[in-house]
ROVO-994069 format. One record per residue: residue in one letter; x, y, z of N, C-alpha, C, O in turn; residue number from 1. Coordinates in steps of 0.1 Angstrom, whole numbers. Layout:
ROVO-994069
 aa   n_X   n_Y   n_Z  ca_X  ca_Y  ca_Z   c_X   c_Y   c_Z   o_X   o_Y   o_Z   i
  a     X     Y     Z     X     Y     Z     X     Y     Z     X     Y     Z NUM
...
END
This chain:
ROVO-994069
 aa   n_X   n_Y   n_Z  ca_X  ca_Y  ca_Z   c_X   c_Y   c_Z   o_X   o_Y   o_Z   i
  x    21  1437  1262    34  1444  1262    44  1435  1256    46  1423  1261   1
  x    52  1439  1246    62  1430  1240    73  1426  1249    77  1434  1258   2
  x    78  1414  1247    88  1408  1256   102  1410  1249   103  1406  1237   3
  x   112  1416  1255   125  1418  1249   135  1408  1255   136  1407  1268   4
  x   141  1400  1247   151  1390  1251   165  1397  1252   169  1403  1242   5
  x   171  1395  1263   184  1401  1265   194  1390  1270   190  1380  1276   6
  x   206  1392  1267   217  1383  1272   228  1392  1278   231  1403  1274   7
  x   233  1386  1288   244  1393  1295   257  1394  1286   258  1386  1277   8
  x   265  1403  1290   278  1405  1282   287  1392  1283   295  1390  1275   9
  x   284  1385  1294   293  1373  1295   288  1361  1287   295  1353  1283  10
  x   274  1361  1284   269  1350  1277   272  1351  1262   274  1340  1256  11
  x   272  1363  1256   275  1364  1242   289  1359  1238   290  1352  1229  12
  x   299  1363  1245   313  1358  1241   313  1343  1243   320  1336  1235  13
  x   307  1337  1253   307  1323  1255   301  1316  1243   306  1305  1238  14
  x   290  1321  1238   283  1315  1226   292  1316  1214   293  1306  1206  15
  x   298  1328  1212   307  1330  1200   319  1321  1201   324  1315  1191  16
  x   324  1319  1213   336  1311  1215   333  1296  1212   341  1290  1205  17
  x   321  1292  1216   317  1278  1213   316  1276  1197   320  1266  1192  18
  x   310  1286  1191   308  1286  1177   321  1285  1169   323  1277  1160  19
  x   330  1294  1174   343  1294  1167   351  1281  1169   357  1276  1160  20
  x   350  1276  1181   357  1263  1184   351  1252  1175   359  1243  1170  21
  x   338  1251  1174   331  1241  1166   335  1242  1152   338  1232  1145  22
  x   335  1254  1147   339  1257  1133   353  1253  1130   357  1247  1120  23
  x   362  1256  1139   376  1253  1138   378  1238  1138   386  1232  1130  24
  x   371  1231  1147   372  1216  1147   367  1210  1134   374  1201  1130  25
  x   357  1215  1129   352  1210  1116   362  1212  1105   365  1203  1097  26
  x   368  1224  1105   378  1227  1094   391  1218  1096   396  1213  1086  27
  x   395  1216  1108   406  1207  1111   404  1193  1107   412  1186  1101  28
  x   392  1188  1110   388  1175  1105   388  1173  1090   393  1164  1085  29
  x   382  1183  1084   382  1183  1069   396  1184  1063   399  1177  1053  30
  x   404  1193  1069   418  1194  1064   426  1181  1067   434  1176  1058  31
  x   423  1174  1078   429  1162  1081   426  1151  1071   434  1143  1067  32
  x   413  1150  1068   408  1140  1058   414  1143  1044   418  1134  1037  33
  x   415  1156  1041   421  1159  1028   436  1156  1028   441  1150  1018  34
  x   443  1158  1039   457  1155  1040   459  1140  1039   468  1135  1032  35
  x   450  1132  1046   452  1118  1045   449  1113  1031   456  1103  1027  36
  x   439  1119  1025   436  1114  1011   448  1117  1002   452  1109   993  37
  x   454  1129  1003   466  1133   995   477  1124   998   484  1119   989  38
  x   480  1121  1011   490  1112  1015   488  1098  1010   498  1092  1005  39
  x   476  1093  1010   473  1080  1005   476  1080   990   481  1070   984  40
  x   472  1091   983   475  1092   968   490  1092   966   495  1085   956  41
  x   498  1099   974   512  1100   972   519  1087   975   528  1083   969  42
  x   514  1080   985   519  1067   989   517  1057   977   526  1049   974  43
  x   506  1058   971   503  1049   960   512  1052   948   517  1044   941  44
  x   515  1066   946   524  1070   936   539  1065   938   545  1060   929  45
  x   543  1066   951   556  1061   955   557  1046   953   568  1041   949  46
  x   547  1039   956   547  1024   954   549  1021   939   556  1012   936  47
  x   542  1028   931   543  1026   916   558  1029   912   563  1022   904  48
  x   563  1040   917   577  1044   914   587  1034   918   596  1030   910  49
  x   586  1029   930   595  1019   935   594  1005   929   604   998   929  50
  x   583  1002   924   581   989   918   586   989   903   586   979   897  51
  x   589  1001   898   594  1001   885   608   995   884   616   997   893  52
  x   611   988   873   624   981   872   636   991   874   637  1001   867  53
  x   645   987   882   657   995   885   656  1004   897   666  1009   902  54
  x   644  1007   901   642  1016   912   642  1010   926   640  1017   936  55
  x   645   997   927   646   991   940   659   992   946   662   988   957  56
  x   669   998   938   682  1000   943   687  1014   940   682  1020   931  57
  x   697  1018   947   703  1032   945   708  1032   931   715  1023   926  58
  x   705  1044   924   709  1045   910   725  1046   909   730  1043   898  59
  x   732  1050   919   746  1052   918   755  1041   924   766  1039   920  60
  x   750  1034   935   758  1024   942   751  1011   944   757  1002   950  61
  x   739  1010   939   731   997   940   728   993   954   725   982   957  62
  x   728  1003   964   724  1000   977   709   997   978   702  1002   969  63
  x   704   990   988   690   987   989   682   999   994   670  1000   993  64
  x   689  1009   999   683  1021  1004   679  1031   993   688  1034   985  65
  x   666  1034   991   662  1043   981   653  1054   987   642  1056   981  66
  x   657  1059   998   648  1069  1005   651  1084  1001   645  1093  1007  67
  x   659  1086   991   662  1099   987   661  1100   972   662  1091   964  68
  x   658  1113   967   656  1115   953   665  1127   948   667  1137   955  69
  x   670  1125   936   677  1136   930   668  1141   918   667  1134   908  70
  x   662  1152   920   651  1157   911   657  1159   897   650  1157   887  71
  x   669  1165   896   674  1168   883   675  1156   873   673  1158   861  72
  x   677  1144   879   679  1133   870   667  1122   872   667  1112   865  73
  x   658  1125   881   646  1116   883   650  1103   888   645  1093   884  74
  x   660  1102   898   665  1090   903   663  1088   918   662  1098   925  75
  x   663  1076   923   662  1072   937   676  1068   941   683  1060   935  76
  x   681  1074   952   694  1071   957   694  1068   972   684  1070   979  77
  x   705  1063   977   707  1060   992   711  1073   999   714  1083   993  78
  x   712  1072  1012   715  1084  1020   730  1088  1018   733  1100  1018  79
  x   739  1078  1015   753  1081  1013   755  1088  1000   762  1098   999  80
  x   748  1084   990   749  1090   976   742  1104   977   746  1113   970  81
  x   731  1105   985   724  1118   986   734  1128   992   734  1139   987  82
  x   742  1124  1002   751  1134  1008   762  1138   997   766  1149   997  83
  x   766  1128   989   776  1131   979   770  1140   968   777  1149   963  84
  x   758  1138   965   751  1147   955   750  1161   960   752  1171   953  85
  x   747  1162   973   746  1176   979   759  1183   978   760  1195   977  86
  x   770  1175   980   783  1181   979   787  1187   966   795  1196   964  87
  x   780  1182   955   782  1188   942   776  1202   940   781  1209   932  88
  x   766  1205   949   760  1218   948   746  1217   941   744  1208   933  89
  x   738  1226   945   724  1226   940   723  1229   926   713  1227   919  90
  x   733  1235   920   733  1238   905   735  1226   897   733  1226   885  91
  x   739  1215   904   741  1202   897   731  1192   902   725  1185   893  92
  x   728  1191   915   719  1181   920   710  1187   931   716  1193   941  93
  x   697  1185   930   688  1189   940   683  1177   947   676  1168   940  94
  x   685  1175   959   682  1163   967   670  1165   976   669  1175   983  95
  x   662  1155   976   650  1156   985   648  1142   991   652  1132   986  96
  x   641  1142  1003   638  1130  1010   624  1125  1006   615  1133  1006  97
  x   623  1112  1004   610  1107  1001   601  1106  1013   589  1104  1012  98
  x   607  1106  1025   599  1105  1037   596  1118  1044   587  1118  1052  99
  x   605  1128  1042   603  1140  1049   598  1152  1041   592  1161  1046 100
  x   600  1151  1028   596  1162  1019   583  1159  1011   580  1147  1009 101
  x   576  1170  1007   565  1168   999   568  1170   984   577  1179   981 102
  x   561  1163   975   564  1164   961   551  1168   954   540  1163   957 103
  x   552  1177   944   541  1181   936   539  1169   926   548  1162   923 104
  x   526  1169   920   523  1158   911   532  1159   899   537  1148   894 105
  x   536  1170   893   545  1170   882   559  1164   885   565  1158   877 106
  x   563  1167   897   576  1161   902   575  1146   902   585  1139   898 107
  x   564  1140   908   562  1126   908   561  1120   894   566  1109   891 108
  x   555  1127   885   554  1123   871   567  1122   865   570  1112   858 109
  x   576  1132   868   590  1132   862   598  1120   867   605  1113   860 110
  x   597  1118   880   605  1107   886   600  1093   881   608  1085   878 111
  x   587  1092   879   582  1079   874   586  1077   859   589  1066   855 112
  x   585  1088   851   589  1087   837   604  1084   835   607  1077   826 113
  x   612  1090   844   627  1088   842   631  1075   849   632  1065   842 114
  x   633  1075   862   637  1063   869   652  1060   867   659  1066   859 115
  x   657  1051   875   671  1048   876   677  1042   863   687  1046   859 116
  x   670  1032   858   675  1025   846   676  1035   834   686  1035   827 117
  x   666  1043   832   666  1052   820   676  1063   822   683  1067   813 118
  x   677  1068   835   687  1078   837   701  1073   835   710  1080   829 119
  x   704  1061   840   718  1055   839   721  1052   824   733  1052   820 120
  x   711  1049   816   713  1047   802   718  1059   795   724  1058   784 121
  x   716  1071   801   721  1083   795   735  1087   802   745  1089   795 122
  x   735  1087   815   747  1092   822   758  1081   823   770  1085   827 123
  x   755  1068   821   765  1058   821   766  1050   808   768  1038   808 124
  x   763  1057   797   762  1050   784   776  1045   779   776  1036   772 125
  x   787  1051   784   800  1047   779   810  1046   790   821  1052   789 126
  x   807  1039   801   816  1037   811   827  1028   806   824  1017   802 127
  x   840  1031   808   851  1022   803   851  1009   810   847  1008   822 128
  x   855   999   803   854   985   810   864   984   821   862   975   830 129
  x   874   993   822   884   992   833   880  1000   845   888  1002   854 130
  x   867  1005   846   862  1013   857   851  1006   864   843   999   857 131
  x   850  1007   877   840  1001   885   831  1011   891   835  1021   897 132
  x   817  1009   890   808  1018   897   810  1017   912   814  1006   917 133
  x   807  1027   920   808  1025   935   799  1014   940   788  1013   934 134
  x   803  1007   950   795   997   956   790  1003   969   794  1014   973 135
  x   780   996   976   774  1002   987   783  1006   998   781  1016  1006 136
  x   794   998  1000   804  1001  1011   817  1007  1006   827  1006  1012 137
  x   816  1013   994   828  1020   988   832  1032   997   824  1038  1003 138
  x   845  1035   997   849  1047  1004   842  1060   999   839  1060   987 139
  x   840  1069  1008   833  1081  1004   839  1089   992   833  1095   984 140
  x   853  1089   992   860  1096   981   857  1090   968   857  1097   958 141
  x   855  1077   967   852  1070   955   838  1075   950   836  1078   938 142
  x   829  1075   959   815  1080   956   815  1094   951   809  1097   941 143
  x   822  1103   958   823  1117   954   829  1119   940   824  1126   932 144
  x   840  1112   938   847  1114   925   839  1108   914   839  1113   902 145
  x   832  1097   916   824  1090   906   812  1100   902   809  1101   890 146
  x   805  1105   912   794  1114   909   798  1127   902   791  1132   893 147
  x   810  1132   906   815  1144   899   818  1140   884   815  1148   875 148
  x   825  1129   882   827  1125   868   815  1122   860   814  1125   848 149
  x   805  1116   867   793  1112   860   783  1123   856   779  1124   845 150
  x   781  1132   866   770  1142   864   776  1156   861   771  1163   852 151
  x   787  1160   867   792  1173   865   801  1173   853   799  1182   844 152
  x   811  1164   852   819  1164   840   814  1156   828   819  1158   817 153
  x   803  1148   831   796  1141   820   806  1132   812   806  1132   800 154
  x   815  1125   819   825  1117   812   820  1104   806   826  1099   797 155
  x   808  1100   811   803  1087   806   791  1087   797   785  1077   794 156
  x   788  1099   792   777  1100   782   781  1095   769   793  1094   766 157
  x   771  1091   761   774  1085   748   782  1094   739   779  1106   739 158
  x   792  1089   732   800  1097   723   813  1101   728   822  1106   721 159
  x   815  1100   742   828  1104   748   839  1094   744   836  1082   744 160
  x   851  1099   741   862  1090   737   872  1090   749   876  1101   753 161
  x   875  1079   754   883  1078   766   898  1074   762   900  1066   753 162
  x   908  1080   769   922  1077   765   925  1063   769   919  1057   778 163
  x   935  1058   763   940  1045   767   956  1045   768   963  1049   759 164
  x   961  1042   780   954  1038   792   947  1050   799   950  1061   796 165
  x   937  1046   808   930  1057   815   940  1063   825   950  1057   829 166
  x   937  1076   829   946  1082   838   949  1075   851   961  1075   855 167
  x   939  1068   857   942  1061   870   951  1049   867   957  1043   877 168
  x   952  1044   855   960  1032   852   975  1036   851   983  1027   849 169
  x   978  1049   852   992  1053   851   996  1060   864  1005  1068   864 170
  x   989  1057   875   991  1064   887  1005  1060   893  1009  1048   893 171
  x  1013  1070   897  1026  1068   902  1030  1080   911  1025  1091   909 172
  x  1038  1077   921  1042  1088   930  1048  1083   943  1049  1071   945 173
  x  1053  1093   951  1060  1089   963  1050  1087   974  1040  1095   976 174
  x  1051  1077   982  1043  1074   994  1052  1069  1005  1063  1064  1003 175
  x  1047  1070  1017  1054  1064  1029  1048  1050  1031  1036  1048  1032 176
  x  1057  1040  1031  1052  1026  1032  1056  1021  1047  1067  1023  1051 177
  x  1046  1015  1053  1048  1009  1066  1055   996  1065  1052   988  1057 178
  x  1064   993  1075  1071   981  1075  1062   969  1077  1052   970  1083 179
  x  1066   957  1073  1058   945  1074  1058   940  1089  1048   935  1093 180
  x  1069   942  1096  1070   937  1109  1072   948  1120  1067   947  1131 181
  x  1078   959  1116  1080   970  1126  1071   982  1120  1071   985  1108 182
  x  1065   990  1129  1057  1001  1125  1065  1013  1121  1062  1025  1125 183
  x  1075  1011  1112  1083  1022  1107  1078  1026  1093  1072  1018  1086 184
  x  1081  1038  1089  1077  1043  1076  1089  1046  1068  1098  1053  1072 185
  x  1089  1042  1055  1100  1044  1046  1094  1050  1033  1084  1045  1028 186
  x  1101  1060  1028  1096  1066  1015  1100  1057  1003  1111  1054  1001 187
  x  1089  1054   996  1091  1046   984  1083  1052   972  1073  1058   974 188
  x  1088  1049   960  1081  1053   948  1072  1042   943  1077  1031   939 189
  x  1059  1044   942  1050  1034   938  1045  1037   924  1044  1048   920 190
  x  1042  1026   917  1037  1027   903  1028  1016   900  1032  1004   902 191
  x  1017  1018   894  1007  1008   890  1011  1004   875  1012  1013   866 192
  x  1014   991   873  1017   986   860  1010   973   858  1011   964   865 193
  x  1002   973   847   994   961   844   985   958   856   977   967   860 194
  x   986   946   862   977   943   873   985   942   886   981   935   895 195
  x   996   950   887  1005   950   899  1008   964   903  1007   973   896 196
  x  1010   965   916  1015   977   922  1030   975   926  1033   967   936 197
  x  1039   982   919  1053   980   922  1058   992   931  1052  1003   931 198
  x  1068   989   939  1074  1000   946  1090   999   945  1095   989   945 199
  x  1096  1011   945  1110  1013   942  1117  1022   952  1110  1029   960 200
  x  1130  1022   952  1138  1030   960  1138  1045   955  1139  1054   962 201
  x  1137  1046   941  1137  1059   935  1127  1059   923  1121  1049   920 202
  x  1126  1071   917  1116  1072   906  1122  1069   893  1115  1072   883 203
  x  1134  1063   892  1139  1058   879  1131  1045   875  1131  1041   863 204
  x  1125  1038   885  1117  1026   882  1126  1015   875  1121  1008   866 205
  x  1139  1015   879  1148  1005   873  1147   992   880  1142   991   891 206
  x  1152   982   874  1153   969   880  1161   969   893  1157   962   903 207
  x  1172   977   893  1180   977   905  1173   984   917  1176   981   928 208
  x  1164   994   913  1157  1001   924  1144   994   929  1138   998   939 209
  x  1141   983   922  1128   976   926  1130   969   940  1140   963   943 210
  x  1119   971   948  1119   965   961  1108   954   962  1109   946   971 211
  x  1098   954   954  1088   944   954  1075   948   947  1075   959   941 212
  x  1065   940   948  1052   944   941  1041   936   948  1043   927   956 213
  x  1029   940   945  1017   934   950  1008   931   938  1005   939   930 214
  x  1003   918   938   993   915   928   979   922   932   975   920   944 215
  x   973   929   923   961   936   927   948   928   926   938   932   932 216
  x   949   917   919   936   909   918   932   904   932   940   899   940 217
  x   919   905   934   912   900   946   917   907   959   916   901   969 218
  x   921   919   957   924   927   969   912   937   972   904   939   964 219
  x   913   943   984   903   953   988   910   966   992   920   965   999 220
  x   905   977   988   911   990   992   903   996  1004   891   996  1004 221
  x   910  1000  1014   904  1005  1026   909  1019  1029   921  1023  1026 222
  x   901  1027  1036   905  1040  1042   899  1041  1056   890  1034  1059 223
  x   905  1049  1064   900  1051  1077   900  1066  1080   910  1071  1087 224
  x   890  1074  1076   891  1088  1078   891  1093  1092   897  1103  1095 225
  x   886  1085  1101   886  1089  1115   900  1087  1122   904  1095  1130 226
  x   906  1076  1118   919  1073  1124   930  1081  1117   938  1088  1124 227
  x   931  1080  1104   941  1088  1096   937  1089  1082   937  1079  1075 228
  x   932  1101  1078   926  1102  1064   937  1101  1053   934  1100  1041 229
  x   950  1101  1057   960  1100  1047   965  1086  1044   973  1084  1035 230
  x   960  1077  1052   964  1063  1051   955  1055  1041   943  1057  1040 231
  x   961  1047  1033   955  1038  1023   959  1024  1026   971  1021  1028 232
  x   950  1014  1027   954  1000  1030   949   991  1019   938   993  1013 233
  x   956   981  1017   953   970  1008   952   957  1016   961   954  1024 234
  x   941   949  1015   940   937  1022   935   926  1013   929   929  1002 235
  x   936   914  1017   931   902  1009   916   902  1010   910   902  1021 236
  x   909   901   999   895   900   999   889   888  1006   878   889  1011 237
  x   896   877  1005   891   865  1011   894   864  1026   884   862  1034 238
  x   906   865  1030   910   864  1044   909   876  1052   908   876  1064 239
  x   910   888  1045   910   901  1052   923   905  1058   924   915  1065 240
  x   934   897  1055   947   900  1061   952   913  1054   952   914  1042 241
  x   958   922  1062   964   934  1057   977   931  1050   986   924  1055 242
  x   978   936  1038   990   933  1030   999   946  1029  1011   945  1028 243
  x   993   958  1029  1000   970  1026   993   982  1033   981   983  1032 244
  x  1001   990  1039   996  1003  1044  1006  1014  1040  1018  1013  1042 245
  x  1000  1024  1033  1008  1035  1028  1002  1048  1033   990  1048  1036 246
  x  1010  1059  1033  1005  1072  1038  1009  1082  1027  1020  1083  1023 247
  x   999  1090  1023  1002  1101  1013  1005  1114  1020  1004  1115  1033 248
  x  1010  1123  1012  1014  1136  1018  1002  1146  1020  1003  1155  1027 249
  x   991  1143  1014   979  1151  1015   967  1143  1013   967  1132  1008 250
  x   955  1148  1017   943  1141  1015   940  1139  1000   934  1129   996 251
  x   943  1150   992   940  1149   978   949  1138   972   944  1131   963 252
  x   961  1137   976   970  1126   971   964  1112   975   965  1103   967 253
  x   960  1111   988   954  1098   992   942  1094   984   941  1083   981 254
  x   933  1104   982   921  1101   974   925  1097   960   918  1089   953 255
  x   935  1103   954   940  1099   940   944  1084   940   940  1077   931 256
  x   951  1080   950   955  1066   951   944  1056   953   943  1046   948 257
  x   935  1060   962   923  1052   965   915  1050   952   911  1039   949 258
  x   913  1061   945   905  1060   932   912  1051   922   906  1043   916 259
  x   926  1053   920   933  1044   911   933  1030   915   931  1021   906 260
  x   936  1027   927   936  1013   932   922  1006   931   921   995   928 261
  x   912  1014   934   898  1008   934   895  1003   920   890   992   919 262
  x   898  1011   910   895  1006   896   905   996   891   901   987   884 263
  x   917   997   895   927   988   890   926   974   896   928   964   890 264
  x   922   974   909   919   961   915   907   954   908   907   942   906 265
  x   897   962   904   886   956   897   890   951   884   886   940   880 266
  x   898   958   876   903   954   863   911   941   864   909   932   857 267
  x   920   941   874   928   929   876   920   917   880   923   906   875 268
  x   910   919   888   902   907   892   893   902   881   891   890   879 269
  x   887   911   873   877   908   863   884   903   850   879   893   844 270
  x   894   909   846   900   907   833   911   897   833   913   889   823 271
  x   919   896   843   930   887   843   943   894   837   941   904   829 272
  x   954   889   841   966   896   837   969   896   822   973   906   816 273
  x   965   885   815   968   884   801   960   894   793   965   901   784 274
  x   947   896   797   939   906   790   944   920   793   944   928   784 275
  x   948   922   805   953   936   808   966   939   800   967   950   795 276
  x   975   929   799   987   931   792   984   935   777   991   943   772 277
  x   974   928   772   970   931   758   964   945   757   967   953   748 278
  x   956   949   767   950   962   767   960   973   768   958   984   762 279
  x   970   971   776   980   981   779   993   980   770  1003   985   774 280
  x   992   973   759  1004   970   751  1011   982   746  1023   982   744 281
  x  1004   993   745  1010  1006   740  1019  1012   751  1027  1021   747 282
  x  1017  1009   763  1024  1015   774  1038  1009   774  1040   997   774 283
  x  1048  1018   774  1062  1014   774  1069  1018   787  1072  1029   788 284
  x  1072  1008   796  1079  1012   808  1093  1015   805  1098  1012   794 285
  x  1100  1020   816  1114  1024   814  1124  1012   816  1136  1014   818 286
  x  1118  1000   817  1127   988   818  1120   976   811  1109   977   807 287
  x  1128   965   810  1122   953   804  1113   946   814  1118   942   825 288
  x  1101   944   810  1092   937   819  1096   923   823  1093   918   834 289
  x  1103   916   814  1107   902   817  1117   902   828  1115   894   838 290
  x  1127   910   828  1137   910   838  1131   915   851  1135   911   862 291
  x  1122   925   850  1116   931   862  1107   920   869  1108   919   881 292
  x  1100   912   861  1091   902   867  1100   892   875  1096   887   886 293
  x  1111   888   869  1119   878   875  1125   883   888  1125   876   899 294
  x  1130   895   888  1136   901   900  1125   903   910  1128   901   922 295
  x  1114   908   906  1103   911   916  1098   898   922  1095   898   934 296
  x  1097   888   915  1093   875   920  1102   870   931  1098   864   941 297
  x  1115   873   929  1125   868   939  1124   877   952  1127   872   963 298
  x  1120   890   950  1120   899   961  1107   901   968  1106   907   979 299
  x  1096   896   962  1083   899   967  1081   895   981  1084   884   985 300
  x  1077   905   989  1074   903  1003  1086   902  1012  1085   901  1024 301
  x  1098   904  1006  1110   903  1014  1117   916  1017  1126   918  1025 302
  x  1112   927  1009  1119   940  1010  1110   950  1016  1098   949  1014 303
  x  1115   959  1025  1106   969  1031  1103   981  1021  1096   990  1024 304
END
């Protein structure tokens, strides 16, 4: 008589469950090995990308941090520049993290083929000598305005003709100046001329209205968005002593002055006054510079 093998209803699901669990474990292990292999391949690609000349620093501010990528230009940037690129909008800059995001092979090929040096040779081909690239600790408004000019407005590509003097070299306007000894504010008319920042009682910029000036060479421009975003400070680069604190009427006005002073301080420091005077020879002030210099020298630091 034939023997019939039977299993209870409880045994069949148990066997199936074990089979499914085993198969799932195998699939997970295989997927894990595949992911590890792919990750290892991508890590090798990133190592090749980062060892390429120019890719060891941020493409826009030369910071040592290169953990972000702007796909549109194939460049490595720092977290601060990545935030400023995002502010431009995705129609200009698409930002990705090298540590958190995944990249397809064609994207890695593009980043390796372009790189920071090659990209900057296009987008910074004609930066005027009187302008300074953002540094790692530059104010955020400098970074934002530089990236806007560089990528959105394309001001520095080859073939662009820049006016002389540059717009920031003619910066002038009303600001509130803090007193040297008492924390009082007085309205003064400021104007950048050559390598100096002059301030006057009125906007005639006459010798009689002159109250003093500051040599811009070897100074540092500061902002403090948390304390007062409208304040701009100048201090000595060597000793760090505060020389001037002014307050603008709006954040846009404050950023305009930070931008102008940042570049003019660089020009004054790098070129020297004689070279600047030659470069700006076409500019005609509303008074004789000789008499102004003598009067300003007598009043420097003595007038509020």
